[in-house]
gemmi code that builds the backbone of each chain (N, CA, C; Angstrom):
import gemmi

chains = {
    "A": [
        ("MET", (-1.776, 2.395, 34.395), (-0.786, 1.719, 33.548), (0.587, 2.300, 33.853)),
        ("SER", (1.515, 1.426, 34.174), (2.859, 1.895, 34.501), (3.635, 2.188, 33.214)),
        ("VAL", (4.786, 2.803, 33.397), (5.618, 3.129, 32.238), (6.048, 1.861, 31.517)),
        ("LEU", (6.366, 0.836, 32.287), (6.808, -0.422, 31.676), (5.673, -1.078, 30.878)),
        ("GLU", (4.474, -1.013, 31.424), (3.326, -1.585, 30.703), (3.052, -0.796, 29.420)),
        ("GLY", (3.170, 0.525, 29.505), (2.987, 1.344, 28.305), (4.026, 1.040, 27.245)),
        ("LEU", (5.256, 0.837, 27.702), (6.334, 0.481, 26.764), (6.057, -0.869, 26.114)),
        ("ALA", (5.628, -1.818, 26.912), (5.320, -3.156, 26.375), (4.124, -3.104, 25.422)),
        ("THR", (3.237, -2.158, 25.636), (2.083, -2.027, 24.735), (2.481, -1.402, 23.408)),
        ("LEU", (3.333, -0.390, 23.482), (3.636, 0.382, 22.274), (4.734, -0.231, 21.411)),
        ("LEU", (5.615, -1.022, 22.008), (6.722, -1.569, 21.215), (6.259, -2.481, 20.073)),
        ("PRO", (5.300, -3.414, 20.295), (4.845, -4.225, 19.150), (4.189, -3.400, 18.056)),
        ("LEU", (3.552, -2.297, 18.441), (2.942, -1.445, 17.415), (4.006, -0.819, 16.515)),
        ("SER", (5.197, -0.592, 17.073), (6.258, 0.043, 16.292), (6.638, -0.790, 15.085)),
        ("ALA", (6.525, -2.122, 15.195), (6.897, -2.983, 14.061), (5.971, -2.731, 12.871)),
        ("ALA", (4.662, -2.736, 13.127), (3.717, -2.502, 12.030), (3.853, -1.093, 11.479)),
        ("VAL", (4.005, -0.115, 12.376), (4.145, 1.275, 11.915), (5.418, 1.426, 11.076)),
        ("GLY", (6.509, 0.817, 11.527), (7.761, 0.923, 10.787), (7.676, 0.293, 9.412)),
        ("ILE", (7.020, -0.861, 9.309), (6.926, -1.547, 8.012), (6.027, -0.763, 7.055)),
        ("VAL", (4.887, -0.279, 7.554), (3.961, 0.444, 6.659), (4.576, 1.769, 6.226)),
        ("LEU", (5.257, 2.450, 7.139), (5.919, 3.694, 6.747), (6.996, 3.421, 5.697)),
        ("ALA", (7.699, 2.308, 5.840), (8.743, 1.976, 4.873), (8.150, 1.590, 3.518)),
        ("ALA", (6.916, 1.079, 3.519), (6.309, 0.616, 2.265), (5.779, 1.761, 1.407)),
        ("MET", (5.686, 2.953, 1.978), (5.193, 4.074, 1.186), (6.197, 4.420, 0.092)),
        ("LYS", (5.748, 4.414, -1.144), (6.545, 4.770, -2.319), (7.750, 3.859, -2.512)),
        ("ARG", (7.702, 2.643, -1.975), (8.763, 1.677, -2.238), (8.135, 0.409, -2.794)),
        ("GLU", (8.853, -0.256, -3.685), (8.310, -1.440, -4.354), (8.989, -2.727, -3.914)),
        ("ASP", (10.306, -2.665, -3.708), (11.065, -3.882, -3.432), (10.830, -4.351, -1.995)),
        ("PRO", (10.320, -5.586, -1.797), (10.065, -6.054, -0.429), (11.328, -6.120, 0.427)),
        ("GLY", (12.467, -6.426, -0.173), (13.700, -6.460, 0.597), (14.061, -5.089, 1.135)),
        ("GLU", (13.886, -4.082, 0.280), (14.176, -2.718, 0.728), (13.163, -2.279, 1.793)),
        ("ILE", (11.903, -2.704, 1.627), (10.878, -2.361, 2.622), (11.247, -2.954, 3.976)),
        ("LEU", (11.703, -4.207, 3.975), (12.097, -4.839, 5.242), (13.302, -4.135, 5.862)),
        ("ARG", (14.255, -3.768, 5.008), (15.459, -3.107, 5.517), (15.109, -1.756, 6.142)),
        ("VAL", (14.359, -0.945, 5.403), (13.977, 0.376, 5.925), (13.021, 0.224, 7.112)),
        ("GLY", (12.160, -0.819, 7.058), (11.249, -1.064, 8.171), (11.994, -1.405, 9.452)),
        ("ALA", (13.050, -2.197, 9.327), (13.855, -2.521, 10.508), (14.528, -1.272, 11.060)),
        ("LYS", (14.968, -0.401, 10.153), (15.590, 0.847, 10.620), (14.550, 1.727, 11.335)),
        ("ASN", (13.336, 1.805, 10.760), (12.268, 2.579, 11.407), (11.923, 1.999, 12.770)),
        ("LEU", (11.864, 0.661, 12.831), (11.541, 0.007, 14.101), (12.598, 0.319, 15.151)),
        ("ALA", (13.867, 0.286, 14.733), (14.933, 0.591, 15.695), (14.824, 2.030, 16.187)),
        ("LEU", (14.521, 2.959, 15.271), (14.378, 4.367, 15.667), (13.201, 4.553, 16.622)),
        ("LEU", (12.055, 3.944, 16.264), (10.869, 4.097, 17.109), (11.083, 3.453, 18.477)),
        ("ALA", (11.674, 2.257, 18.474), (11.897, 1.574, 19.748), (12.888, 2.352, 20.608)),
        ("GLY", (13.930, 2.879, 19.978), (14.883, 3.685, 20.743), (14.242, 4.919, 21.333)),
        ("GLY", (13.396, 5.572, 20.539), (12.703, 6.751, 21.046), (11.763, 6.414, 22.196)),
        ("LEU", (11.060, 5.298, 22.061), (10.118, 4.893, 23.122), (10.860, 4.536, 24.405)),
        ("VAL", (11.966, 3.795, 24.252), (12.731, 3.418, 25.442), (13.315, 4.661, 26.105)),
        ("GLY", (13.809, 5.596, 25.303), (14.331, 6.839, 25.875), (13.257, 7.636, 26.591)),
        ("LEU", (12.072, 7.723, 25.961), (10.966, 8.450, 26.589), (10.531, 7.769, 27.881)),
        ("ALA", (10.502, 6.429, 27.843), (10.121, 5.693, 29.057), (11.142, 5.932, 30.165)),
        ("ALA", (12.422, 5.980, 29.811), (13.451, 6.223, 30.822), (13.299, 7.614, 31.430)),
        ("VAL", (13.034, 8.602, 30.582), (12.836, 9.968, 31.089), (11.620, 10.034, 32.010)),
        ("LEU", (10.524, 9.409, 31.582), (9.309, 9.419, 32.406), (9.539, 8.714, 33.737)),
        ("GLN", (10.233, 7.576, 33.685), (10.496, 6.844, 34.925), (11.401, 7.665, 35.840)),
        ("GLY", (12.369, 8.377, 35.248), (13.230, 9.241, 36.057), (12.448, 10.370, 36.706)),
        ("LEU", (11.534, 10.978, 35.958), (10.706, 12.045, 36.536), (9.831, 11.510, 37.668)),
        ("ILE", (9.281, 10.308, 37.469), (8.464, 9.702, 38.530), (9.318, 9.429, 39.764)),
        ("TRP", (10.549, 8.969, 39.530), (11.444, 8.678, 40.655), (11.815, 9.963, 41.400)),
        ("LEU", (12.046, 11.050, 40.620), (12.394, 12.317, 41.269), (11.216, 12.882, 42.065)),
        ("ALA", (10.024, 12.691, 41.527), (8.847, 13.218, 42.216), (8.550, 12.444, 43.495)),
        ("GLY", (9.213, 11.336, 43.639), (9.081, 10.587, 44.890), (8.007, 9.564, 44.859)),
    ],
    "B": [
        ("MET", (7.456, -8.053, -49.907), (7.030, -6.752, -49.380), (7.942, -5.675, -49.920)),
        ("SER", (7.378, -4.595, -50.337), (8.167, -3.505, -50.883), (8.913, -2.783, -49.766)),
        ("PRO", (9.997, -2.109, -50.080), (10.754, -1.377, -49.044), (9.891, -0.347, -48.331)),
        ("SER", (9.022, 0.322, -49.077), (8.203, 1.340, -48.405), (7.208, 0.696, -47.440)),
        ("GLY", (6.664, -0.450, -47.847), (5.738, -1.152, -46.962), (6.409, -1.622, -45.692)),
        ("ARG", (7.647, -2.086, -45.812), (8.370, -2.543, -44.632), (8.654, -1.371, -43.693)),
        ("SER", (8.990, -0.229, -44.254), (9.268, 0.912, -43.403), (8.014, 1.351, -42.662)),
        ("ARG", (6.843, 1.186, -43.272), (5.597, 1.542, -42.563), (5.389, 0.604, -41.373)),
        ("THR", (5.707, -0.689, -41.565), (5.547, -1.655, -40.479), (6.437, -1.306, -39.304)),
        ("ILE", (7.665, -0.963, -39.562), (8.596, -0.608, -38.488), (8.096, 0.627, -37.747)),
        ("ARG", (7.617, 1.589, -38.509), (7.155, 2.820, -37.874), (5.946, 2.534, -36.980)),
        ("ALA", (5.072, 1.620, -37.416), (3.881, 1.310, -36.625), (4.249, 0.641, -35.304)),
        ("VAL", (5.279, -0.197, -35.317), (5.680, -0.857, -34.077), (6.347, 0.137, -33.149)),
        ("ALA", (7.085, 1.090, -33.723), (7.861, 1.973, -32.879), (7.020, 3.079, -32.265)),
        ("ASP", (6.010, 3.537, -32.930), (5.281, 4.721, -32.481), (4.127, 4.300, -31.577)),
        ("PRO", (4.122, 4.723, -30.272), (3.033, 4.317, -29.369), (1.670, 4.799, -29.833)),
        ("ALA", (1.624, 5.974, -30.438), (0.330, 6.482, -30.876), (-0.257, 5.604, -31.972)),
        ("VAL", (0.633, 5.133, -32.844), (0.150, 4.269, -33.915), (-0.310, 2.938, -33.357)),
        ("VAL", (0.389, 2.437, -32.337), (-0.014, 1.187, -31.707), (-1.387, 1.340, -31.062)),
        ("ALA", (-1.616, 2.516, -30.430), (-2.912, 2.744, -29.799), (-4.024, 2.778, -30.833)),
        ("ASP", (-3.698, 3.305, -32.012), (-4.727, 3.366, -33.044), (-4.964, 2.021, -33.697)),
        ("ALA", (-4.011, 1.104, -33.531), (-4.106, -0.163, -34.236), (-4.966, -1.189, -33.497)),
        ("GLN", (-5.669, -0.778, -32.391), (-6.531, -1.710, -31.679), (-7.727, -2.069, -32.552)),
        ("PRO", (-8.350, -3.220, -32.311), (-9.532, -3.590, -33.079), (-10.654, -2.562, -32.909)),
        ("SER", (-11.455, -2.441, -33.928), (-12.527, -1.456, -33.867), (-13.523, -1.843, -32.778)),
        ("GLY", (-13.996, -0.838, -32.038), (-14.915, -1.092, -30.942), (-14.219, -1.125, -29.600)),
        ("ALA", (-12.961, -1.561, -29.562), (-12.222, -1.596, -28.307), (-11.666, -0.206, -28.011)),
        ("PRO", (-11.609, 0.188, -26.732), (-11.062, 1.506, -26.414), (-9.575, 1.536, -26.707)),
        ("PRO", (-9.068, 2.669, -27.162), (-7.636, 2.741, -27.462), (-6.816, 2.541, -26.199)),
        ("ARG", (-5.782, 1.756, -26.307), (-4.963, 1.406, -25.152), (-3.550, 1.890, -25.401)),
        ("PRO", (-2.968, 2.626, -24.439), (-1.608, 3.102, -24.658), (-0.634, 1.948, -24.766)),
        ("ALA", (0.492, 2.226, -25.425), (1.460, 1.164, -25.661), (2.067, 0.671, -24.365)),
        ("TRP", (2.321, 1.612, -23.387), (2.937, 1.165, -22.139), (1.991, 0.277, -21.331)),
        ("ALA", (0.695, 0.543, -21.438), (-0.265, -0.301, -20.721), (-0.313, -1.690, -21.345)),
        ("ALA", (-0.163, -1.747, -22.658), (-0.150, -3.056, -23.311), (1.069, -3.859, -22.908)),
        ("ARG", (2.189, -3.164, -22.673), (3.412, -3.880, -22.302), (3.330, -4.392, -20.868)),
        ("THR", (2.835, -3.564, -19.931), (2.846, -3.971, -18.533), (1.728, -4.953, -18.231)),
        ("ALA", (0.527, -4.761, -18.821), (-0.618, -5.650, -18.639), (-0.980, -5.803, -17.168)),
        ("ARG", (-0.864, -4.720, -16.377), (-1.263, -4.737, -14.982), (-2.569, -3.982, -14.835)),
        ("PRO", (-3.463, -4.437, -13.933), (-4.659, -3.643, -13.669), (-4.268, -2.329, -12.997)),
        ("THR", (-4.864, -1.234, -13.456), (-4.405, 0.073, -12.984), (-5.553, 0.999, -12.619)),
        ("ASP", (-6.663, 0.488, -12.149), (-7.770, 1.355, -11.771), (-7.572, 1.822, -10.324)),
        ("PRO", (-7.310, 3.115, -10.095), (-7.041, 3.577, -8.720), (-8.235, 3.378, -7.789)),
        ("LEU", (-9.464, 3.552, -8.314), (-10.644, 3.421, -7.446), (-10.815, 1.974, -6.968)),
        ("VAL", (-10.667, 1.040, -7.898), (-10.789, -0.375, -7.509), (-9.677, -0.757, -6.528)),
        ("ALA", (-8.470, -0.259, -6.787), (-7.350, -0.559, -5.885), (-7.613, 0.006, -4.490)),
        ("ALA", (-8.170, 1.230, -4.427), (-8.436, 1.841, -3.124), (-9.534, 1.085, -2.374)),
        ("VAL", (-10.590, 0.704, -3.091), (-11.691, -0.024, -2.422), (-11.215, -1.380, -1.918)),
        ("LEU", (-10.430, -2.073, -2.746), (-9.910, -3.378, -2.312), (-8.949, -3.232, -1.135)),
        ("ALA", (-8.121, -2.168, -1.171), (-7.187, -1.954, -0.064), (-7.931, -1.633, 1.220)),
        ("TRP", (-9.046, -0.921, 1.121), (-9.846, -0.642, 2.330), (-10.505, -1.932, 2.828)),
        ("ALA", (-10.988, -2.753, 1.884), (-11.738, -3.944, 2.279), (-10.865, -4.910, 3.078)),
        ("PHE", (-9.649, -5.134, 2.610), (-8.762, -6.037, 3.346), (-7.327, -5.550, 3.189)),
        ("PRO", (-6.548, -5.532, 4.262), (-5.173, -5.025, 4.174), (-4.343, -5.792, 3.147)),
        ("GLY", (-3.762, -5.060, 2.215), (-2.900, -5.658, 1.205), (-3.614, -6.069, -0.063)),
        ("ALA", (-4.961, -6.090, -0.062), (-5.676, -6.541, -1.258), (-5.501, -5.560, -2.421)),
        ("GLY", (-5.348, -4.281, -2.121), (-5.141, -3.303, -3.192), (-3.819, -3.508, -3.905)),
        ("HIS", (-2.782, -3.796, -3.136), (-1.482, -4.040, -3.759), (-1.472, -5.378, -4.498)),
        ("ALA", (-2.196, -6.360, -3.984), (-2.294, -7.641, -4.700), (-3.019, -7.438, -6.029)),
        ("PHE", (-4.035, -6.579, -6.048), (-4.741, -6.271, -7.287), (-3.808, -5.614, -8.303)),
        ("LEU", (-2.856, -4.830, -7.798), (-1.908, -4.152, -8.685), (-0.695, -5.026, -9.010)),
        ("ALA", (-0.808, -6.332, -8.758), (0.237, -7.307, -9.088), (1.511, -7.076, -8.298)),
        ("ARG", (1.379, -6.527, -7.080), (2.529, -6.424, -6.162), (2.263, -7.377, -4.998)),
        ("ARG", (2.388, -8.649, -5.282), (1.903, -9.633, -4.304), (2.828, -9.763, -3.099)),
        ("ARG", (4.134, -9.668, -3.317), (5.052, -9.791, -2.174), (4.916, -8.595, -1.244)),
        ("LYS", (4.764, -7.409, -1.824), (4.547, -6.222, -0.990), (3.201, -6.331, -0.275)),
        ("ALA", (2.188, -6.870, -0.971), (0.866, -7.031, -0.365), (0.930, -7.978, 0.825)),
        ("LEU", (1.669, -9.078, 0.664), (1.806, -10.023, 1.776), (2.503, -9.377, 2.962)),
        ("LEU", (3.534, -8.594, 2.680), (4.332, -7.983, 3.755), (3.507, -6.963, 4.537)),
        ("VAL", (2.971, -5.970, 3.843), (2.273, -4.893, 4.560), (0.902, -5.345, 5.043)),
        ("GLY", (0.210, -6.144, 4.241), (-1.087, -6.653, 4.673), (-0.958, -7.568, 5.874)),
        ("GLY", (0.088, -8.388, 5.869), (0.314, -9.262, 7.011), (0.627, -8.487, 8.273)),
        ("ALA", (1.415, -7.416, 8.140), (1.747, -6.608, 9.320), (0.499, -5.940, 9.896)),
        ("VAL", (-0.328, -5.374, 9.019), (-1.520, -4.667, 9.497), (-2.547, -5.654, 10.061)),
        ("ALA", (-2.777, -6.749, 9.351), (-3.769, -7.729, 9.822), (-3.314, -8.376, 11.129)),
        ("ALA", (-2.012, -8.641, 11.256), (-1.512, -9.232, 12.506), (-1.704, -8.271, 13.668)),
        ("THR", (-1.472, -6.981, 13.436), (-1.677, -6.000, 14.507), (-3.148, -5.931, 14.906)),
        ("TYR", (-4.015, -5.944, 13.902), (-5.462, -5.880, 14.185), (-5.911, -7.117, 14.971)),
        ("LEU", (-5.471, -8.294, 14.522), (-5.870, -9.530, 15.193), (-5.253, -9.624, 16.593)),
        ("ALA", (-4.050, -9.065, 16.765), (-3.453, -9.034, 18.101), (-4.298, -8.165, 19.031)),
        ("GLY", (-4.815, -7.058, 18.501), (-5.694, -6.213, 19.306), (-6.956, -6.946, 19.712)),
        ("LEU", (-7.522, -7.708, 18.778), (-8.722, -8.481, 19.113), (-8.399, -9.566, 20.134)),
        ("ALA", (-7.210, -10.163, 20.000), (-6.837, -11.224, 20.943), (-6.613, -10.658, 22.340)),
        ("VAL", (-6.066, -9.438, 22.415), (-5.785, -8.847, 23.726), (-7.071, -8.341, 24.381)),
        ("GLY", (-7.861, -7.610, 23.604), (-9.017, -6.934, 24.202), (-10.352, -7.613, 23.988)),
        ("GLY", (-10.395, -8.605, 23.118), (-11.669, -9.258, 22.847), (-12.438, -8.548, 21.734)),
        ("LEU", (-13.534, -9.152, 21.334), (-14.311, -8.610, 20.214), (-15.007, -7.303, 20.576)),
        ("ASP", (-15.222, -7.057, 21.865), (-15.931, -5.847, 22.273), (-15.091, -4.582, 22.118)),
        ("THR", (-13.807, -4.722, 21.798), (-12.990, -3.520, 21.615), (-13.407, -2.742, 20.377)),
        ("VAL", (-14.040, -3.414, 19.415), (-14.535, -2.735, 18.214), (-16.042, -2.564, 18.373)),
        ("SER", (-16.427, -1.388, 18.861), (-17.840, -1.150, 19.116), (-18.119, 0.341, 18.997)),
        ("ALA", (-19.127, 0.682, 18.181), (-19.469, 2.095, 17.995), (-20.147, 2.673, 19.231)),
        ("THR", (-20.792, 1.867, 20.026), (-21.468, 2.377, 21.217), (-20.526, 2.437, 22.423)),
        ("ARG", (-19.585, 1.513, 22.476), (-18.690, 1.471, 23.635), (-17.530, 2.443, 23.473)),
        ("GLU", (-16.951, 2.499, 22.280), (-15.810, 3.382, 22.018), (-16.100, 4.197, 20.768)),
        ("PRO", (-16.980, 5.209, 20.848), (-17.395, 5.898, 19.612), (-16.270, 6.677, 18.943)),
        ("ILE", (-15.380, 7.289, 19.730), (-14.296, 8.068, 19.126), (-13.292, 7.141, 18.447)),
        ("TRP", (-12.936, 6.079, 19.143), (-11.956, 5.149, 18.572), (-12.548, 4.399, 17.378)),
        ("PHE", (-13.867, 4.274, 17.357), (-14.488, 3.543, 16.239), (-14.341, 4.313, 14.930)),
        ("ILE", (-14.185, 5.639, 15.023), (-13.953, 6.419, 13.788), (-12.671, 5.928, 13.108)),
        ("GLY", (-11.627, 5.740, 13.893), (-10.388, 5.207, 13.328), (-10.522, 3.754, 12.915)),
        ("GLN", (-11.257, 2.988, 13.720), (-11.403, 1.562, 13.406), (-12.209, 1.337, 12.130)),
        ("ALA", (-12.995, 2.329, 11.716), (-13.800, 2.166, 10.503), (-12.922, 2.011, 9.264)),
        ("PHE", (-11.670, 2.460, 9.340), (-10.773, 2.297, 8.194), (-10.264, 0.859, 8.079)),
        ("GLY", (-10.648, 0.014, 8.998), (-10.203, -1.380, 8.960), (-10.937, -2.237, 7.952)),
        ("GLY", (-11.983, -1.713, 7.336), (-12.667, -2.432, 6.268), (-13.447, -3.632, 6.762)),
        ("LEU", (-13.271, -4.726, 6.051), (-14.049, -5.927, 6.366), (-13.697, -6.498, 7.732)),
        ("LEU", (-12.458, -6.294, 8.184), (-12.097, -6.783, 9.516), (-12.992, -6.137, 10.565)),
        ("THR", (-13.181, -4.825, 10.462), (-14.041, -4.126, 11.416), (-15.505, -4.533, 11.236)),
        ("LEU", (-15.950, -4.613, 9.986), (-17.356, -4.980, 9.747), (-17.651, -6.380, 10.288)),
        ("LEU", (-16.745, -7.313, 10.036), (-16.958, -8.680, 10.525), (-16.931, -8.729, 12.050)),
        ("THR", (-16.000, -7.974, 12.650), (-15.928, -7.970, 14.115), (-17.201, -7.398, 14.726)),
        ("VAL", (-17.705, -6.301, 14.139), (-18.939, -5.704, 14.650), (-20.107, -6.678, 14.466)),
        ("ALA", (-20.132, -7.342, 13.307), (-21.243, -8.275, 13.053), (-21.213, -9.456, 14.007)),
        ("VAL", (-20.015, -9.919, 14.322), (-19.905, -11.086, 15.193), (-20.145, -10.710, 16.650)),
        ("SER", (-19.660, -9.501, 17.040), (-19.658, -9.175, 18.473), (-20.868, -8.375, 18.914)),
        ("SER", (-21.790, -8.045, 18.005), (-22.899, -7.165, 18.399), (-23.664, -7.774, 19.581)),
        ("PRO", (-23.571, -7.160, 20.735), (-24.194, -7.753, 21.924), (-25.691, -7.446, 21.965)),
        ("PRO", (-26.451, -8.295, 22.593), (-27.880, -8.036, 22.700), (-28.197, -6.903, 23.659)),
        ("HIS", (-27.275, -6.588, 24.567), (-27.502, -5.506, 25.524), (-26.400, -4.468, 25.354)),
        ("PRO", (-26.683, -3.191, 25.671), (-25.648, -2.159, 25.508), (-24.492, -2.378, 26.469)),
        ("VAL", (-23.283, -2.246, 25.908), (-22.081, -2.451, 26.709), (-21.687, -1.121, 27.334)),
        ("PRO", (-21.396, -1.043, 28.633), (-20.989, 0.227, 29.232), (-19.642, 0.670, 28.685)),
        ("PRO", (-19.439, 1.999, 28.583), (-18.155, 2.475, 28.080), (-17.025, 2.065, 29.003)),
        ("SER", (-15.847, 1.834, 28.389), (-14.705, 1.408, 29.191), (-14.167, 2.587, 29.982)),
        ("ALA", (-13.555, 2.300, 31.136), (-13.072, 3.357, 32.015), (-11.856, 4.056, 31.426)),
        ("GLY", (-10.969, 3.343, 30.802), (-9.760, 3.943, 30.256), (-9.393, 3.315, 28.932)),
        ("LEU", (-8.239, 3.726, 28.428), (-7.778, 3.191, 27.155), (-7.303, 1.755, 27.328)),
        ("GLU", (-7.774, 0.897, 26.451), (-7.351, -0.498, 26.494), (-6.395, -0.767, 25.342)),
        ("ALA", (-5.502, -1.718, 25.568), (-4.500, -2.028, 24.548), (-5.151, -2.557, 23.282)),
        ("GLY", (-6.217, -3.358, 23.429), (-6.882, -3.900, 22.247), (-7.497, -2.814, 21.389)),
        ("THR", (-8.089, -1.812, 22.016), (-8.663, -0.684, 21.272), (-7.573, 0.076, 20.534)),
        ("LEU", (-6.458, 0.305, 21.220), (-5.342, 1.027, 20.601), (-4.793, 0.249, 19.408)),
        ("TYR", (-4.604, -1.051, 19.561), (-4.042, -1.878, 18.491), (-4.965, -1.875, 17.261)),
        ("THR", (-6.271, -2.099, 17.495), (-7.187, -2.158, 16.347), (-7.293, -0.803, 15.660)),
        ("CYS", (-7.271, 0.274, 16.448), (-7.392, 1.606, 15.841), (-6.132, 1.952, 15.047)),
        ("VAL", (-4.969, 1.683, 15.616), (-3.728, 1.998, 14.895), (-3.619, 1.136, 13.634)),
        ("ALA", (-3.989, -0.150, 13.733), (-3.942, -1.019, 12.552), (-4.894, -0.519, 11.466)),
        ("SER", (-6.063, -0.028, 11.855), (-7.010, 0.484, 10.866), (-6.482, 1.762, 10.211)),
        ("LEU", (-5.843, 2.620, 10.997), (-5.280, 3.839, 10.413), (-4.087, 3.511, 9.505)),
        ("LEU", (-3.337, 2.484, 9.860), (-2.269, 2.046, 8.956), (-2.860, 1.490, 7.662)),
        ("ASN", (-4.014, 0.834, 7.776), (-4.687, 0.342, 6.565), (-5.110, 1.507, 5.679)),
        ("PHE", (-5.498, 2.627, 6.295), (-5.837, 3.809, 5.489), (-4.608, 4.324, 4.728)),
        ("MET", (-3.444, 4.221, 5.351), (-2.226, 4.602, 4.626), (-1.993, 3.666, 3.438)),
        ("LEU", (-2.318, 2.382, 3.614), (-2.184, 1.438, 2.494), (-3.183, 1.765, 1.384)),
        ("VAL", (-4.369, 2.250, 1.757), (-5.349, 2.673, 0.741), (-4.762, 3.802, -0.102)),
        ("LEU", (-4.183, 4.793, 0.576), (-3.590, 5.920, -0.152), (-2.427, 5.454, -1.023)),
        ("ASP", (-1.617, 4.550, -0.505), (-0.464, 4.072, -1.269), (-0.915, 3.262, -2.490)),
        ("ALA", (-1.955, 2.431, -2.311), (-2.436, 1.633, -3.447), (-3.025, 2.538, -4.531)),
        ("ALA", (-3.803, 3.543, -4.120), (-4.384, 4.449, -5.117), (-3.286, 5.242, -5.820)),
        ("GLY", (-2.293, 5.686, -5.072), (-1.188, 6.428, -5.685), (-0.368, 5.561, -6.622)),
        ("THR", (-0.151, 4.318, -6.238), (0.594, 3.403, -7.103), (-0.166, 3.142, -8.398)),
        ("ALA", (-1.489, 2.960, -8.288), (-2.287, 2.726, -9.494), (-2.278, 3.951, -10.399)),
        ("ALA", (-2.351, 5.136, -9.794), (-2.314, 6.358, -10.604), (-0.959, 6.520, -11.276)),
        ("LYS", (0.095, 6.099, -10.576), (1.430, 6.193, -11.176), (1.569, 5.202, -12.325)),
        ("ASP", (0.937, 4.046, -12.201), (1.006, 3.053, -13.273), (0.286, 3.535, -14.530)),
        ("LEU", (-0.708, 4.416, -14.344), (-1.446, 4.911, -15.503), (-0.610, 5.855, -16.347)),
        ("LYS", (0.346, 6.527, -15.694), (1.164, 7.492, -16.429), (2.193, 6.749, -17.272)),
        ("PRO", (2.540, 7.315, -18.428), (3.588, 6.672, -19.226), (4.931, 6.836, -18.549)),
        ("PRO", (5.803, 5.851, -18.683), (7.139, 5.987, -18.103), (7.902, 7.113, -18.774)),
        ("LYS", (8.805, 7.736, -18.016), (9.517, 8.911, -18.529), (10.479, 8.552, -19.653)),
        ("GLU", (10.982, 7.297, -19.632), (11.963, 6.943, -20.652), (11.310, 6.498, -21.963)),
        ("GLU", (9.978, 6.687, -22.048), (9.269, 6.323, -23.271), (9.801, 7.155, -24.431)),
        ("SER", (10.201, 6.498, -25.494), (10.786, 7.206, -26.620), (9.808, 7.216, -27.786)),
        ("PRO", (9.393, 8.397, -28.218), (8.480, 8.447, -29.354), (9.199, 8.288, -30.679)),
        ("THR", (10.516, 8.143, -30.659), (11.264, 8.062, -31.899), (11.180, 6.658, -32.477)),
        ("PRO", (11.450, 6.501, -33.744), (11.474, 5.157, -34.320), (12.500, 4.295, -33.603)),
        ("GLY", (12.122, 3.055, -33.365), (12.989, 2.161, -32.626), (12.365, 1.749, -31.318)),
        ("GLY", (11.341, 2.532, -30.851), (10.602, 2.138, -29.652), (11.421, 2.296, -28.405)),
        ("GLU", (12.019, 1.231, -27.927), (12.721, 1.276, -26.664), (14.071, 1.955, -26.833)),
        ("PRO", (14.457, 2.766, -25.852), (15.732, 3.447, -25.958), (16.889, 2.450, -25.952)),
        ("GLY", (17.841, 2.722, -26.774), (19.029, 1.885, -26.821), (18.875, 0.647, -27.674)),
        ("ARG", (17.683, 0.432, -28.193), (17.486, -0.761, -29.014), (17.733, -0.406, -30.473)),
        ("PRO", (18.570, -1.157, -31.133), (18.840, -0.808, -32.533), (17.624, -1.055, -33.408)),
        ("VAL", (17.468, -0.193, -34.395), (16.341, -0.286, -35.311), (16.671, -1.273, -36.404)),
        ("GLU", (15.785, -2.211, -36.602), (15.997, -3.193, -37.653), (15.233, -2.773, -38.894)),
        ("GLY", (15.803, -3.056, -40.038), (15.121, -2.772, -41.282), (15.359, -1.345, -41.729)),
        ("ARG", (14.544, -0.929, -42.637), (14.729, 0.383, -43.241), (13.824, 1.391, -42.547)),
        ("VAL", (14.375, 2.538, -42.234), (13.627, 3.611, -41.577), (13.529, 4.765, -42.528)),
        ("GLU", (12.354, 5.378, -42.522), (12.158, 6.511, -43.426), (13.097, 7.641, -43.051)),
        ("GLY", (13.712, 8.222, -44.039), (14.586, 9.362, -43.819), (15.976, 8.975, -43.400)),
        ("ALA", (16.266, 7.687, -43.194), (17.590, 7.283, -42.766), (18.556, 7.291, -43.949)),
        ("VAL", (19.753, 7.713, -43.662), (20.769, 7.747, -44.725), (21.603, 6.474, -44.611)),
        ("PRO", (21.657, 5.661, -45.642), (22.434, 4.420, -45.559), (23.900, 4.685, -45.339)),
        ("ILE", (24.495, 3.887, -44.444), (25.923, 4.037, -44.161), (26.696, 3.234, -45.199)),
        ("PRO", (27.607, 3.852, -45.840), (28.352, 3.140, -46.878), (29.299, 2.092, -46.269)),
    ],
}
model = gemmi.Model(1)
for chain_id, residues in chains.items():
    chain = gemmi.Chain(chain_id)
    for i, (resn, *xyz) in enumerate(residues, 1):
        res = gemmi.Residue()
        res.name, res.seqid = resn, gemmi.SeqId(i, " ")
        for name, pos in zip(("N", "CA", "C"), xyz):
            atom = gemmi.Atom()
            atom.name, atom.element = name, gemmi.Element(name[0])
            atom.pos, atom.b_iso = gemmi.Position(*pos), 0.0
            res.add_atom(atom)
        chain.add_residue(res)
    model.add_chain(chain)
structure = gemmi.Structure()
structure.add_model(model)
structure.setup_entities()
């Protein structure tokens, strides 16, 4: 599995993880969606950054 | 009605303990806050329902919009895993370690196992498949919903902090009628 395939696999999971994490101890669905979107952005940014680092290491290793 | 009788009536409405005692004989005493909210608050039932199907525990606790949101997210992830990897991704013989996590998926996992049970043993997969990962993560997220539903139900059982035991019941609400011990304002 390449880095791009791993990224494509994990990014959709970030949406569910972000929403469920946001729903803990929160009642208002609007607030859950807002915090969930923020969690999704954080997770997606982290995954893209990690994928870039991994791809760079692979490129350096030749 | 005499003034003293009226003051007893006001006190009975205002005092939660008196309201709890005023239930019909034979019925278990019910706290005043539970009578006001009228929501089901059994943590065990909420946890079992939340395990059985994503979001069912929150729907039982009368949080239907939250149940639709989180249950839909978890169920969509689980079904996406089944769509990507097929029904064989949920198998205790093929993926025994991942099946431990998938067991938290409740009826989704039970139904998938019942439908996909092959007549012959399936060889273990060579590597991690996306469908296995999706179903396992969705099931573990469902376990988080179980904990949240049980915690929410337990929180509903507790009286709210702003509960006022003083005459008048709700804070900030003026007391009508005559209250015992009150000094009339000239």
